[in-house]
Every structure is written in structure tokens, then in C-alpha cells.
mmCIF file of the C-alpha atoms, coordinates in Angstrom:
data_MODEL
# 
_entry.id   MODEL 
# 
loop_
_atom_site.group_PDB 
_atom_site.id 
_atom_site.type_symbol 
_atom_site.label_atom_id 
_atom_site.label_alt_id 
_atom_site.label_comp_id 
_atom_site.label_asym_id 
_atom_site.label_entity_id 
_atom_site.label_seq_id 
_atom_site.pdbx_PDB_ins_code 
_atom_site.Cartn_x 
_atom_site.Cartn_y 
_atom_site.Cartn_z 
_atom_site.occupancy 
_atom_site.B_iso_or_equiv 
_atom_site.pdbx_formal_charge 
_atom_site.auth_seq_id 
_atom_site.auth_comp_id 
_atom_site.auth_asym_id 
_atom_site.auth_atom_id 
_atom_site.pdbx_PDB_model_num 
ATOM 1  C CA . MET A 1 1  ? 6.035   9.355   -2.183 1.00 0.00 ? 1  MET A CA 1 
ATOM 2  C CA . PRO A 1 2  ? 3.545   9.012   0.657  1.00 0.00 ? 2  PRO A CA 1 
ATOM 3  C CA . PRO A 1 3  ? 3.926   5.948   2.925  1.00 0.00 ? 3  PRO A CA 1 
ATOM 4  C CA . ASN A 1 4  ? 0.565   4.574   1.805  1.00 0.00 ? 4  ASN A CA 1 
ATOM 5  C CA . PHE A 1 5  ? 1.917   4.304   -1.736 1.00 0.00 ? 5  PHE A CA 1 
ATOM 6  C CA . GLY A 1 6  ? 3.974   1.276   -0.705 1.00 0.00 ? 6  GLY A CA 1 
ATOM 7  C CA . CYS A 1 7  ? 0.945   -0.267  0.982  1.00 0.00 ? 7  CYS A CA 1 
ATOM 8  C CA . ALA A 1 8  ? -1.173  0.323   -2.109 1.00 0.00 ? 8  ALA A CA 1 
ATOM 9  C CA . LEU A 1 9  ? 1.474   -1.339  -4.280 1.00 0.00 ? 9  LEU A CA 1 
ATOM 10 C CA . MET A 1 10 ? 1.598   -4.392  -2.003 1.00 0.00 ? 10 MET A CA 1 
ATOM 11 C CA . LEU A 1 11 ? -2.191  -4.660  -1.900 1.00 0.00 ? 11 LEU A CA 1 
ATOM 12 C CA . ALA A 1 12 ? -2.654  -4.102  -5.650 1.00 0.00 ? 12 ALA A CA 1 
ATOM 13 C CA . ARG A 1 13 ? -2.163  -7.813  -6.305 1.00 0.00 ? 13 ARG A CA 1 
ATOM 14 C CA . TRP A 1 14 ? -5.331  -8.569  -4.335 1.00 0.00 ? 14 TRP A CA 1 
ATOM 15 C CA . ARG A 1 15 ? -7.411  -5.531  -5.329 1.00 0.00 ? 15 ARG A CA 1 
ATOM 16 C CA . HIS A 1 16 ? -9.888  -7.701  -7.238 1.00 0.00 ? 16 HIS A CA 1 
ATOM 17 C CA . ALA A 1 17 ? -10.182 -10.333 -4.515 1.00 0.00 ? 17 ALA A CA 1 
ATOM 18 C CA . ALA A 1 18 ? -13.711 -11.171 -3.448 1.00 0.00 ? 18 ALA A CA 1 
ATOM 19 C CA . GLY A 1 19 ? -13.245 -10.191 0.209  1.00 0.00 ? 19 GLY A CA 1 
ATOM 20 C CA . SER A 1 20 ? -14.622 -6.845  1.282  1.00 0.00 ? 20 SER A CA 1 
ATOM 21 C CA . LEU A 1 21 ? -11.853 -6.342  3.864  1.00 0.00 ? 21 LEU A CA 1 
ATOM 22 C CA . THR A 1 22 ? -9.129  -6.873  1.268  1.00 0.00 ? 22 THR A CA 1 
ATOM 23 C CA . ARG A 1 23 ? -10.864 -4.465  -1.085 1.00 0.00 ? 23 ARG A CA 1 
ATOM 24 C CA . ALA A 1 24 ? -11.280 -1.937  1.739  1.00 0.00 ? 24 ALA A CA 1 
ATOM 25 C CA . ALA A 1 25 ? -7.579  -2.090  2.625  1.00 0.00 ? 25 ALA A CA 1 
ATOM 26 C CA . PHE A 1 26 ? -6.530  -1.517  -0.984 1.00 0.00 ? 26 PHE A CA 1 
ATOM 27 C CA . LEU A 1 27 ? -9.006  1.319   -1.580 1.00 0.00 ? 27 LEU A CA 1 
ATOM 28 C CA . SER A 1 28 ? -8.008  3.011   1.670  1.00 0.00 ? 28 SER A CA 1 
ATOM 29 C CA . ALA A 1 29 ? -4.283  2.929   0.857  1.00 0.00 ? 29 ALA A CA 1 
ATOM 30 C CA . ARG A 1 30 ? -4.904  3.998   -2.754 1.00 0.00 ? 30 ARG A CA 1 
ATOM 31 C CA . ASN A 1 31 ? -7.229  6.840   -1.798 1.00 0.00 ? 31 ASN A CA 1 
ATOM 32 C CA . ASP A 1 32 ? -4.841  8.091   0.898  1.00 0.00 ? 32 ASP A CA 1 
ATOM 33 C CA . THR A 1 33 ? -1.994  8.165   -1.620 1.00 0.00 ? 33 THR A CA 1 
ATOM 34 C CA . ILE A 1 34 ? -4.060  10.077  -4.175 1.00 0.00 ? 34 ILE A CA 1 
ATOM 35 C CA . ALA A 1 35 ? -5.348  12.457  -1.499 1.00 0.00 ? 35 ALA A CA 1 
ATOM 36 C CA . ASP A 1 36 ? -1.829  13.159  -0.187 1.00 0.00 ? 36 ASP A CA 1 
ATOM 37 C CA . VAL A 1 37 ? -0.546  14.086  -3.641 1.00 0.00 ? 37 VAL A CA 1 
ATOM 38 C CA . ALA A 1 38 ? -3.667  16.165  -4.403 1.00 0.00 ? 38 ALA A CA 1 
ATOM 39 C CA . ILE A 1 39 ? -3.422  18.040  -1.086 1.00 0.00 ? 39 ILE A CA 1 
ATOM 40 C CA . ILE A 1 40 ? 0.208   18.938  -1.745 1.00 0.00 ? 40 ILE A CA 1 
ATOM 41 C CA . ALA A 1 41 ? -0.669  20.158  -5.240 1.00 0.00 ? 41 ALA A CA 1 
ATOM 42 C CA . ALA A 1 42 ? -3.623  22.169  -3.901 1.00 0.00 ? 42 ALA A CA 1 
ATOM 43 C CA . GLY A 1 43 ? -1.417  23.704  -1.227 1.00 0.00 ? 43 GLY A CA 1 
ATOM 44 C CA . LEU A 1 44 ? 1.121   24.795  -3.821 1.00 0.00 ? 44 LEU A CA 1 
ATOM 45 C CA . LEU A 1 45 ? -1.598  26.243  -6.061 1.00 0.00 ? 45 LEU A CA 1 
ATOM 46 C CA . THR A 1 46 ? -3.241  28.000  -3.134 1.00 0.00 ? 46 THR A CA 1 
ATOM 47 C CA . ALA A 1 47 ? 0.093   29.485  -2.063 1.00 0.00 ? 47 ALA A CA 1 
ATOM 48 C CA . ALA A 1 48 ? 0.866   30.622  -5.612 1.00 0.00 ? 48 ALA A CA 1 
ATOM 49 C CA . THR A 1 49 ? -2.549  32.114  -6.380 1.00 0.00 ? 49 THR A CA 1 
ATOM 50 C CA . GLY A 1 50 ? -3.923  33.043  -2.972 1.00 0.00 ? 50 GLY A CA 1 
ATOM 51 C CA . SER A 1 51 ? -7.210  31.473  -4.026 1.00 0.00 ? 51 SER A CA 1 
ATOM 52 C CA . PRO A 1 52 ? -9.055  28.962  -1.830 1.00 0.00 ? 52 PRO A CA 1 
ATOM 53 C CA . TRP A 1 53 ? -10.482 27.163  -4.877 1.00 0.00 ? 53 TRP A CA 1 
ATOM 54 C CA . PRO A 1 54 ? -7.740  24.546  -5.337 1.00 0.00 ? 54 PRO A CA 1 
ATOM 55 C CA . ASP A 1 55 ? -8.237  23.458  -1.724 1.00 0.00 ? 55 ASP A CA 1 
ATOM 56 C CA . LEU A 1 56 ? -12.016 23.352  -2.090 1.00 0.00 ? 56 LEU A CA 1 
ATOM 57 C CA . VAL A 1 57 ? -11.896 21.399  -5.356 1.00 0.00 ? 57 VAL A CA 1 
ATOM 58 C CA . VAL A 1 58 ? -9.468  18.841  -3.917 1.00 0.00 ? 58 VAL A CA 1 
ATOM 59 C CA . GLY A 1 59 ? -11.601 18.495  -0.792 1.00 0.00 ? 59 GLY A CA 1 
ATOM 60 C CA . LEU A 1 60 ? -14.690 17.769  -2.866 1.00 0.00 ? 60 LEU A CA 1 
ATOM 61 C CA . GLY A 1 61 ? -12.714 15.350  -5.036 1.00 0.00 ? 61 GLY A CA 1 
ATOM 62 C CA . ILE A 1 62 ? -11.486 13.453  -1.973 1.00 0.00 ? 62 ILE A CA 1 
ATOM 63 C CA . PHE A 1 63 ? -15.042 13.315  -0.641 1.00 0.00 ? 63 PHE A CA 1 
ATOM 64 C CA . ALA A 1 64 ? -16.342 11.898  -3.934 1.00 0.00 ? 64 ALA A CA 1 
ATOM 65 C CA . MET A 1 65 ? -13.493 9.392   -4.193 1.00 0.00 ? 65 MET A CA 1 
ATOM 66 C CA . ASN A 1 66 ? -14.082 8.104   -0.655 1.00 0.00 ? 66 ASN A CA 1 
ATOM 67 C CA . LEU A 1 67 ? -17.832 7.981   -1.202 1.00 0.00 ? 67 LEU A CA 1 
ATOM 68 C CA . GLY A 1 68 ? -17.275 5.789   -4.259 1.00 0.00 ? 68 GLY A CA 1 
ATOM 69 C CA . ALA A 1 69 ? -14.935 3.523   -2.298 1.00 0.00 ? 69 ALA A CA 1 
ATOM 70 C CA . ALA A 1 70 ? -17.473 3.223   0.513  1.00 0.00 ? 70 ALA A CA 1 
ATOM 71 C CA . ARG A 1 71 ? -20.122 2.186   -2.010 1.00 0.00 ? 71 ARG A CA 1 
ATOM 72 C CA . GLU A 1 72 ? -17.809 -0.449  -3.479 1.00 0.00 ? 72 GLU A CA 1 
ATOM 73 C CA . ILE A 1 73 ? -17.010 -1.883  -0.049 1.00 0.00 ? 73 ILE A CA 1 
ATOM 74 C CA . TRP A 1 74 ? -20.676 -1.858  0.957  1.00 0.00 ? 74 TRP A CA 1 
ATOM 75 C CA . GLU A 1 75 ? -21.618 -3.790  -2.177 1.00 0.00 ? 75 GLU A CA 1 
ATOM 76 C CA . ALA A 1 76 ? -18.798 -6.319  -1.674 1.00 0.00 ? 76 ALA A CA 1 
ATOM 77 C CA . ALA A 1 77 ? -19.797 -6.849  1.948  1.00 0.00 ? 77 ALA A CA 1 
ATOM 78 C CA . HIS A 1 78 ? -23.438 -7.267  0.942  1.00 0.00 ? 78 HIS A CA 1 
ATOM 79 C CA . ARG A 1 79 ? -22.482 -9.903  -1.648 1.00 0.00 ? 79 ARG A CA 1 
ATOM 80 C CA . GLU A 1 80 ? -20.464 -11.746 1.010  1.00 0.00 ? 80 GLU A CA 1 
ATOM 81 C CA . TYR A 1 81 ? -23.357 -11.615 3.432  1.00 0.00 ? 81 TYR A CA 1 
ATOM 82 C CA . ARG A 1 82 ? -25.815 -12.963 0.859  1.00 0.00 ? 82 ARG A CA 1 
ATOM 83 C CA . SER A 1 83 ? -23.472 -15.804 -0.090 1.00 0.00 ? 83 SER A CA 1 
ATOM 84 C CA . LEU A 1 84 ? -23.124 -16.866 3.565  1.00 0.00 ? 84 LEU A CA 1 
ATOM 85 C CA . ALA A 1 85 ? -26.804 -16.574 4.499  1.00 0.00 ? 85 ALA A CA 1 
ATOM 86 C CA . PRO A 1 86 ? -28.688 -19.894 4.581  1.00 0.00 ? 86 PRO A CA 1 
ATOM 87 C CA . HIS A 1 87 ? -31.122 -20.369 1.728  1.00 0.00 ? 87 HIS A CA 1 
ATOM 88 C CA . PRO A 1 88 ? -34.556 -21.835 2.583  1.00 0.00 ? 88 PRO A CA 1 
# 
């Protein structure tokens, strides 16, 4: 298993915590683990078939997964900012 798998397991307990930094750490470790496994699978499929499509599909999947994580972190950080801002 990739090294980030252990990090993701340790951080899983706090994955629903309110803090954007905690959420970012978990999503980063989780996404790296998924990406590592997907890249290995795509490499094996590419080697077996000679087609570039497995690599391209995995690349687009990783992009979409990280884009979703970035959106989640942005929203969590925005909620934190609003809760700390003084109200008139």
C-alpha cells in the first residue's frame, strides 16, 4: 500500500471535523492513495494494451477528484471565515 494510506487511516477519525486544515490533510492523503493505486492500474493496462486511454482516463479522474476536494476545502474555509468575522 502507498505510504499515504497510513496517513489517511490516521486522519479518517477527524475527516468530518469542522476545521478546513484537518479536512484538507485528510482529503490530500486519501486522494494521493487513490491516485497511486489508479496510476499503477493504468500503467498495467497501458502496458498490456498499448493504448494511452487508461492513462488519460485516470488523469482526468484524478483531476476531477482533486477539483472536488479543493471545492470542499474552499467551502470549509469560507464557513470558518464567516464564523470568525465580526457581525455588525
